[in-house]
Each structure stands twice: as C-alpha cells, then as structure tokens.
C-alpha positions as CSV (number, residue, x, y, z in Angstrom):
1,M,27.2,10.0,-29.7
2,S,23.7,10.6,-28.3
3,E,22.8,10.2,-24.6
4,T,20.8,6.9,-23.4
5,L,17.7,7.9,-21.4
6,T,19.5,6.4,-18.3
7,E,22.4,8.9,-18.8
8,R,19.8,11.5,-19.6
9,R,17.9,10.9,-16.2
10,A,21.3,10.8,-14.2
11,R,22.1,14.1,-15.4
12,L,18.8,15.8,-14.9
13,M,17.5,13.7,-11.8
14,G,20.9,12.8,-10.0
15,P,22.4,9.8,-9.0
16,N,20.5,6.7,-7.5
17,V,17.0,7.8,-8.7
18,P,15.1,4.2,-8.5
19,T,14.0,2.2,-11.4
20,F,12.4,-1.1,-11.5
21,Y,14.3,-3.9,-13.5
22,R,18.0,-4.1,-14.6
23,K,16.8,-3.2,-17.9
24,P,14.1,-0.2,-17.2
25,V,11.0,-0.3,-18.9
26,H,10.2,2.7,-21.1
27,I,6.8,3.0,-20.9
28,T,4.9,5.3,-23.4
29,R,0.9,4.5,-23.0
30,A,-1.3,2.6,-20.9
31,S,-4.9,1.4,-21.1
32,G,-6.9,-0.9,-19.1
33,V,-4.7,-3.6,-17.8
34,W,-2.2,-2.9,-20.4
35,L,1.1,-1.1,-21.2
36,W,3.3,-0.5,-24.1
37,D,6.7,0.4,-24.1
38,A,8.6,2.8,-26.7
39,D,9.3,-0.2,-28.9
40,G,5.5,-0.9,-29.2
41,K,5.8,-3.9,-27.1
42,R,2.8,-4.9,-24.9
43,Y,3.1,-5.9,-20.8
44,L,0.4,-7.2,-18.7
45,D,0.1,-4.9,-15.8
46,C,0.4,-7.2,-12.8
47,Y,1.6,-4.7,-10.1
48,N,0.2,-1.3,-10.3
49,N,-2.1,-0.2,-7.7
50,V,-2.2,3.5,-8.7
51,P,-4.2,3.0,-12.0
52,H,-6.9,1.3,-9.5
53,V,-9.9,1.1,-12.1
54,G,-7.4,0.9,-15.3
55,H,-5.0,3.0,-16.8
56,C,-6.4,5.9,-18.5
57,H,-10.0,5.1,-17.7
58,P,-12.4,7.4,-19.7
59,A,-14.6,8.3,-17.2
60,V,-11.7,9.7,-14.9
61,V,-10.1,11.3,-17.9
62,A,-12.9,13.2,-18.6
63,A,-13.8,14.2,-14.9
64,I,-10.4,15.6,-14.6
65,A,-10.3,17.2,-18.2
66,D,-14.0,18.7,-17.4
67,Q,-13.3,20.1,-13.9
68,A,-9.9,21.6,-15.1
69,A,-11.8,23.7,-18.0
70,V,-14.2,25.0,-15.2
71,L,-12.3,25.8,-11.6
72,N,-9.6,24.5,-9.6
73,T,-8.9,25.9,-6.4
74,H,-8.1,24.7,-3.0
75,T,-10.2,24.7,0.6
76,R,-9.6,27.8,1.6
77,Y,-12.3,28.7,-0.8
78,H,-15.4,27.2,-0.7
79,H,-16.3,24.5,-3.2
80,D,-18.5,21.7,-3.4
81,L,-16.8,18.8,-4.7
82,V,-14.5,18.0,-2.0
83,L,-17.5,18.1,0.4
84,D,-19.3,15.7,-1.8
85,Y,-16.3,13.4,-2.2
86,I,-15.9,13.3,1.6
87,E,-19.5,12.5,2.3
88,A,-19.2,9.7,-0.2
89,L,-16.1,8.5,1.0
90,T,-16.9,8.6,4.7
91,A,-20.1,6.8,4.1
92,R,-18.1,3.6,3.3
93,L,-16.4,3.8,7.0
94,G,-17.8,2.8,10.2
95,H,-16.4,3.7,13.7
96,G,-17.2,7.2,13.8
97,V,-14.6,7.9,11.3
98,S,-16.2,11.0,9.5
99,Q,-14.0,13.9,8.8
100,C,-11.3,14.3,6.3
101,I,-8.2,16.2,5.4
102,M,-7.6,16.0,1.9
103,T,-3.7,15.8,0.9
104,C,-1.6,14.9,-2.3
105,T,0.4,11.7,-1.0
106,G,0.0,9.1,1.2
107,S,3.2,10.4,2.8
108,E,1.6,13.6,3.9
109,A,-1.6,11.6,5.0
110,N,0.7,9.6,7.3
111,D,2.6,12.1,8.6
112,I,-0.6,13.9,9.8
113,A,-1.8,10.8,11.1
114,L,1.4,10.5,13.3
115,R,0.5,14.2,14.5
116,M,-3.0,13.3,15.4
117,A,-1.7,10.6,17.7
118,Q,0.3,13.3,19.4
119,A,-2.3,15.6,19.6
120,V,-4.9,13.2,21.2
121,T,-2.3,11.6,23.7
122,G,0.1,14.3,24.6
123,K,2.6,11.9,23.8
124,I,5.0,11.0,20.7
125,G,6.1,7.6,21.0
126,I,4.9,5.3,18.1
127,I,5.3,1.7,17.1
128,A,5.4,0.3,13.6
129,T,6.8,-3.2,12.3
130,D,10.3,-3.5,11.2
131,N,9.6,-4.5,7.7
132,T,7.5,-1.5,6.6
133,Y,6.9,1.6,4.6
134,H,4.8,4.3,5.6
135,G,6.2,7.3,3.5
136,N,9.2,9.6,2.4
137,T,8.8,12.4,4.8
138,T,11.1,12.8,7.8
139,A,8.4,11.4,10.5
140,T,7.3,8.6,8.2
141,S,10.6,7.5,6.9
142,A,11.9,7.0,10.7
143,L,9.2,4.2,10.7
144,S,10.6,2.7,7.3
145,S,12.8,-0.4,6.9
146,R,14.2,0.7,3.7
147,R,16.7,2.7,4.7
148,P,17.7,3.5,8.4
149,P,17.7,7.4,9.0
150,I,20.9,9.3,9.4
151,G,22.0,9.0,13.0
152,G,19.8,6.0,13.6
153,Y,16.0,5.6,14.6
154,P,14.6,8.2,16.6
155,A,14.4,7.6,20.3
156,H,10.4,7.8,20.1
157,V,10.2,5.2,17.4
158,R,9.9,1.4,18.3
159,R,9.7,-1.4,15.6
160,V,8.4,-4.6,16.5
161,P,8.9,-7.9,14.4
162,A,6.6,-8.0,11.5
163,P,4.5,-11.3,11.1
164,D,6.1,-14.1,9.1
165,S,3.7,-16.9,8.6
166,L,6.8,-18.9,7.1
167,R,9.4,-18.7,9.7
168,A,7.3,-17.9,13.1
169,P,3.6,-18.6,12.8
170,D,1.7,-16.7,15.2
171,P,-2.0,-17.6,14.1
172,D,-3.7,-15.8,17.1
173,G,-1.8,-12.8,17.0
174,S,-0.7,-13.6,20.7
175,V,3.3,-13.1,19.9
176,F,2.6,-9.8,18.3
177,A,0.7,-8.4,21.1
178,A,3.1,-9.4,23.5
179,Q,6.0,-7.7,21.3
180,I,3.7,-4.3,21.0
181,K,3.1,-4.4,25.0
182,A,6.7,-4.9,25.6
183,A,7.5,-2.0,23.0
184,I,4.6,0.3,24.9
185,E,6.1,-0.5,28.3
186,D,9.6,0.5,27.2
187,L,8.5,3.8,25.6
188,N,7.0,4.7,29.0
189,A,10.0,3.3,30.9
190,C,11.9,5.9,28.9
191,G,9.8,8.7,29.7
192,I,8.6,9.1,26.1
193,G,5.1,8.0,26.4
194,F,3.1,5.8,23.7
195,S,1.1,8.0,21.2
196,G,-0.1,4.9,19.0
197,M,0.6,2.5,16.3
198,M,0.6,2.8,12.5
199,L,0.0,-0.4,10.4
200,C,-1.2,-1.8,6.9
201,P,-3.9,-4.1,7.9
202,V,-2.8,-6.6,5.3
203,F,1.2,-6.4,6.2
204,A,1.5,-5.4,2.4
205,N,5.0,-4.2,2.6
206,E,6.1,-6.7,5.2
207,G,5.6,-9.5,2.2
208,I,1.7,-10.5,2.6
209,P,2.1,-12.9,5.3
210,T,-0.6,-15.1,6.0
211,V,-2.8,-13.7,8.8
212,A,-6.3,-14.3,9.2
213,P,-9.4,-11.8,10.5
214,G,-9.3,-11.5,14.3
215,F,-5.2,-11.5,14.3
216,F,-5.2,-7.9,15.4
217,A,-7.6,-8.3,18.3
218,K,-4.9,-9.1,21.2
219,A,-3.0,-6.3,19.8
220,E,-5.7,-4.0,19.6
221,A,-6.6,-4.5,23.3
222,V,-3.2,-4.0,24.5
223,I,-3.2,-0.5,22.3
224,R,-6.4,0.7,23.8
225,A,-5.4,-0.4,27.2
226,A,-2.2,1.9,27.2
227,G,-4.2,4.6,25.7
228,G,-2.9,4.8,22.3
229,L,-4.6,5.5,19.0
230,I,-4.6,2.6,16.1
231,L,-3.4,4.5,12.8
232,C,-4.5,2.3,9.7
233,D,-2.5,2.6,6.5
234,E,-5.2,1.7,3.8
235,V,-3.0,3.3,0.9
236,Q,-2.6,-0.4,-0.5
237,P,-5.6,-2.2,0.6
238,G,-8.3,0.2,0.6
239,F,-11.1,1.0,-2.3
240,G,-12.2,-2.4,-2.7
241,R,-8.5,-4.3,-3.2
242,M,-9.8,-7.0,-0.6
243,G,-12.7,-7.8,-2.6
244,S,-14.8,-9.4,0.0
245,H,-14.6,-5.8,1.8
246,F,-13.9,-2.1,0.8
247,W,-11.1,-1.7,3.6
248,G,-8.4,-3.9,4.8
249,H,-9.3,-2.9,8.2
250,E,-13.0,-4.4,7.6
251,W,-11.7,-7.7,6.4
252,L,-8.9,-8.1,9.4
253,G,-11.8,-7.0,12.0
254,M,-9.7,-3.7,13.8
255,T,-11.2,-0.5,14.8
256,P,-9.1,2.3,13.5
257,D,-9.1,5.9,15.1
258,V,-7.3,7.1,12.1
259,V,-7.6,5.9,8.3
260,T,-5.3,7.1,5.5
261,C,-5.4,6.3,1.8
262,G,-3.8,7.5,-1.2
263,K,-2.5,5.6,-4.5
264,P,-5.9,4.4,-5.7
265,M,-8.0,7.3,-4.9
266,A,-8.0,9.0,-8.2
267,N,-6.5,6.7,-10.6
268,G,-3.1,8.3,-10.9
269,H,-4.1,11.9,-10.1
270,P,-1.9,12.6,-7.0
271,V,-4.6,12.6,-3.9
272,A,-4.4,11.1,-0.5
273,A,-6.4,11.7,2.7
274,V,-6.6,11.4,6.4
275,L,-9.9,10.4,7.9
276,A,-10.7,10.4,11.6
277,R,-13.4,10.8,13.9
278,P,-14.3,14.1,15.1
279,D,-12.6,14.3,18.4
280,V,-9.3,13.0,16.9
281,M,-9.7,15.8,14.1
282,A,-10.5,18.7,16.7
283,A,-7.5,17.4,18.7
284,F,-5.3,17.8,15.8
285,R,-6.8,21.1,14.5
286,N,-6.5,22.9,18.0
287,A,-2.8,21.6,18.3
288,F,-1.4,22.0,14.7
289,G,-1.8,24.9,11.9
290,Y,-2.1,22.9,9.2
291,F,-2.9,23.7,5.6
292,N,-2.1,22.2,2.1
293,T,-2.3,24.4,-1.2
294,F,-3.1,21.4,-3.5
295,G,-5.1,19.1,-1.0
296,G,-8.8,19.0,-1.7
297,N,-8.6,20.8,-5.0
298,A,-11.4,20.7,-7.3
299,V,-9.9,18.7,-10.4
300,S,-8.5,16.1,-7.5
301,A,-11.8,15.9,-6.0
302,A,-13.5,15.3,-9.5
303,A,-11.1,12.6,-10.1
304,C,-11.8,11.1,-7.0
305,I,-15.5,11.2,-7.2
306,A,-15.2,9.6,-10.8
307,T,-12.9,6.7,-9.3
308,L,-15.5,5.8,-6.8
309,Q,-18.3,5.4,-9.3
310,V,-16.4,3.4,-11.6
311,I,-15.7,1.0,-8.8
312,D,-19.4,0.7,-8.0
313,D,-20.7,1.0,-11.5
314,E,-18.1,-1.8,-13.1
315,G,-18.4,-3.9,-10.3
316,L,-14.9,-3.8,-9.7
317,Q,-14.7,-4.9,-6.0
318,D,-17.1,-8.3,-6.9
319,N,-14.2,-8.6,-9.7
320,A,-11.5,-8.5,-7.4
321,A,-13.2,-11.3,-5.0
322,R,-13.5,-13.5,-8.0
323,T,-10.3,-12.9,-9.5
324,S,-8.3,-13.4,-5.8
325,A,-10.1,-16.7,-5.7
326,Y,-9.3,-18.0,-8.7
327,M,-5.7,-16.6,-8.7
328,M,-5.1,-18.3,-5.4
329,E,-6.1,-21.4,-6.9
330,R,-4.1,-21.5,-9.8
331,L,-1.0,-20.1,-8.0
332,G,-1.4,-23.1,-5.3
333,A,-1.1,-25.7,-8.1
334,L,2.4,-24.2,-8.9
335,R,5.1,-26.3,-7.8
336,H,8.9,-25.8,-7.8
337,P,11.6,-26.7,-5.5
338,L,12.3,-23.5,-4.2
339,L,8.6,-22.2,-3.7
340,A,7.9,-22.1,0.1
341,E,4.4,-20.6,0.3
342,I,1.8,-18.9,-1.7
343,R,0.0,-16.0,0.1
344,G,-2.7,-13.8,-0.8
345,V,-5.6,-11.7,0.3
346,G,-7.9,-9.6,-2.0
347,M,-6.1,-8.5,-5.1
348,F,-2.6,-8.8,-3.1
349,F,-0.5,-12.4,-4.1
350,G,2.9,-13.2,-2.8
351,A,5.2,-16.2,-3.5
352,E,8.1,-16.8,-1.2
353,F,11.1,-18.9,-2.6
354,V,13.8,-20.0,-0.1
355,L,17.0,-21.9,-0.5
356,D,16.8,-24.9,2.2
357,A,14.9,-26.2,5.2
358,E,16.7,-23.2,7.3
359,H,14.1,-20.8,4.8
360,T,17.5,-18.8,3.6
361,P,15.9,-16.3,1.2
362,A,16.4,-17.2,-2.5
363,T,16.8,-13.5,-3.4
364,A,18.9,-13.9,-6.4
365,F,16.8,-16.2,-8.2
366,V,13.6,-14.2,-7.4
367,E,15.3,-11.2,-8.9
368,D,16.2,-13.3,-11.7
369,L,12.3,-14.4,-12.1
370,V,11.2,-11.0,-12.0
371,E,13.4,-10.3,-15.2
372,V,12.4,-13.1,-17.1
373,M,8.7,-12.5,-16.5
374,V,9.3,-8.5,-17.6
375,A,11.0,-10.1,-20.7
376,R,7.9,-12.2,-21.5
377,G,5.8,-8.8,-21.1
378,F,4.6,-9.1,-17.8
379,I,4.9,-6.3,-14.9
380,L,5.4,-7.6,-11.5
381,N,8.2,-7.4,-8.7
382,R,9.3,-8.7,-5.4
383,I,8.8,-7.7,-1.8
384,G,9.8,-8.8,1.7
385,R,12.7,-8.3,3.9
386,A,15.0,-10.1,1.8
387,G,13.3,-9.5,-1.6
388,N,12.5,-13.2,-2.0
389,T,9.0,-13.0,-2.3
390,L,7.2,-12.4,-5.8
391,K,4.7,-9.5,-5.4
392,I,1.6,-9.3,-7.7
393,R,-0.7,-6.3,-7.1
394,P,-2.6,-5.8,-10.4
395,P,-5.3,-3.4,-11.1
396,L,-8.8,-4.0,-10.3
397,P,-10.2,-4.9,-13.6
398,F,-7.4,-7.7,-14.0
399,G,-9.9,-10.8,-14.4
400,V,-9.2,-14.5,-14.6
401,E,-8.4,-14.6,-18.2
402,H,-5.6,-12.3,-17.1
403,A,-4.7,-14.4,-14.3
404,D,-4.5,-17.4,-16.7
405,M,-2.0,-15.4,-18.9
406,L,0.0,-14.5,-15.8
407,V,0.3,-18.0,-14.1
408,D,0.7,-20.0,-17.6
409,A,3.8,-17.6,-18.2
410,L,5.0,-18.0,-14.4
411,A,5.0,-21.7,-14.6
412,E,7.4,-21.6,-17.8
413,A,9.2,-18.9,-16.1
414,L,10.3,-21.0,-13.2
415,A,11.1,-23.8,-15.5
416,A,13.5,-21.6,-17.5
417,T,15.2,-19.5,-14.4
418,P,18.1,-21.4,-13.4
419,I,18.2,-22.4,-9.7
420,P,21.4,-21.5,-7.8
421,A,24.1,-23.9,-7.4
C-alpha cells in the first residue's frame, strides 16, 4: 500500500510538523488571489500575506528569473541592486530611519533588532506582550506565547498583558503604559536593566484588538523616559497593508528606533530586513560582528524592487483602503449568537466568538467554522490567545468582489456550523 502525503511528510520531516486544517490542503498552483489543489479545486486566498501583490505575479517572477541569469552574490561584494532597494525603501520611512541590514527571514531581522537595543543601551531587558510572536530564533522565541521556552522564560524577558478590546478596554492606552512602566521598574530592580520593547503596531498575533491611533503614545513616553528603544515589527502590517498608511507605525502614530520587515517584501522570495537610524546601526555594527550569507543577494534585491514597483503601479495600497472599508461594512452586518466583536484595520480582519456573557472563548466553534470555510473553497484561519478569533488577512489585490464572495460564504457557514451545546 502506497504511503499518503501525510505519512511521507512524517517520515521525511519528523513528527509534529505544523499544517493548516484537519485535512491539509495540497496546493499545486496559484495566481493572484486564487489557489488550486491537487484535485483542481479552486480556493480564494483570504489569509496569506506572503504573496503580497498576488501569487506568482509576473513582474516579480520575471525579475527573479532575469537577475538569476546574470548575477547572484551577497553584500561582501559590491553590487548596485541592494543599494537601489535600500534607498527606495528608506525613502518611505521617517524618524531618521535610513540604514538597513538585509536578512532572509523576519526571525533573523527581529533577532538583530534585539541586539541593536542591547548595543545602544548596554542592557538586555526586553518587553513584549504576553500573546505575541516575533520569530523562531532562540532570542525571539523567548518572547513568544506559542510555546514557552524549555526551562521557562529567561530572566531578562518581561511580558505585559496584550491589549484586549473585548474583555479589558483601554481606549487611551493608560493601562498598557502602566504595565510597561511596572515591567521596566522590575527589570531595573533585578539589576538586569531595560533595553527596549518589541511590538507589532497592529497587534496582529494578539488577535487584532481594536486600538486607535495614539494608543501607544503614553507607552512610548514611558519607554523614552527609561532610555529604551522601540523595536517595531512590521513583518505583517508593512508595505501598504494598512491602506491608509504604508506602515503600521505610521497609522498608530508611534516613533520607532528600529523597523523590521519580512514576509511581503519580495512576494514569496525569502527576504527580510532591519532598518534603523544611523546611530543605532553604528552601535550594533561596533558591538557585534554580523554577516548574512544570503541577505542582500542580487536576486532577492531584484524581487524586492519589483514588488515595491507593483504596489505603486497597481495602486494596491489604495485598493487595500477601499477593500478594508467595504469588508468592515459587510462583516459588521453579520449576526450570530456567538459573535462578540468584529475588528479590523487595513487588510486585517478579525471576528471573535464567545460562548457566554463572561466571554468564554468559543474555540471549538471557530475551529469548526474554519474547516467549513475551507471545504467551501476559502482559505483563512484563526488567531488570538484561545484561537477563537477568525483571522482574515488576504493579499493586497483582494478586492470588493472577493469580499462579497467571502462574506456571503461566511454567512452561510455561520448558519451551517453547529453551536456547541
């Protein structure tokens, strides 16, 4: 008897390799906002932010192929493309952020950002939220809530409660700022000291809680008063996904010292970056020896340049703004006895489901709902501390016609998914 694909994966990749969905989807090709599986079934991609300008965009594909046929080398040799890209990218940033280290993954980028804060301050204490994710390296995984580190969280890490607009509204960020202040005081009292805070400006992995521009102002003042750096993880919200703004930190109104980005930069080619002010970069370069064999290679740079160009040429940031407003209107009209809150900003949307007035998470219901939607040909997933928030985060070409398809199907799925007894 021939082995299944699941069995083959386990044999070759080991146990517990994560996949989406109870019945994993076997994708064989993609284009734009559409995916097809091995049986030819078509799915609307309502979730993947890596193919930022659409799956297999011909301009990005051509840029990769053309450059691969000419030169691919790294930054220990001079080549123009990486510099051209850094100039184009930093032109879209303010706050004196003008220099860049190219890496291959967001994990690498965030790892460097943590070391930048250490280099500037001479301290190692770091703060993140207690329901976040910033990467897979030893340093970044110590911030993550997905799986606590073996031996517990390191002594230099403090995790403050993530914003929760349903259970603990904090409109002006006063509570959040007070929690950060207490964490800083604790780090100092322990003799560890405070280097900075790392956060995603839309709290994407925290479940996309409803916060407004200015929410972080009091927290920023606390961090500045303590001499710490603000490390802004733009891996999810950056590159026009906000619609109204190119960056999440622009929308929130915060002033980063370091900006990291990754997933959408090259539309699927493995690229990430750390962007910083010159004084921060100099402190890092003088304190740490750092080189990345593949970071800043010419093919990746060409893919990045092409992706940035497509965002502009096809008006994808404007499309994100239009689709965001329309999606929020359509989602806001949904009614269901377990639906507690609709949340969204830019091309991020969340629908949280609870079982009762105490907001007990309806985790099993949302898990079932996701499976129903996938069976109907819609790729999405769930997020939040208990996995009870439906997460929608489509590629930027996702338009109002796709929003209609999604919300119409979601309304039908909500009616068809049994409510737990």
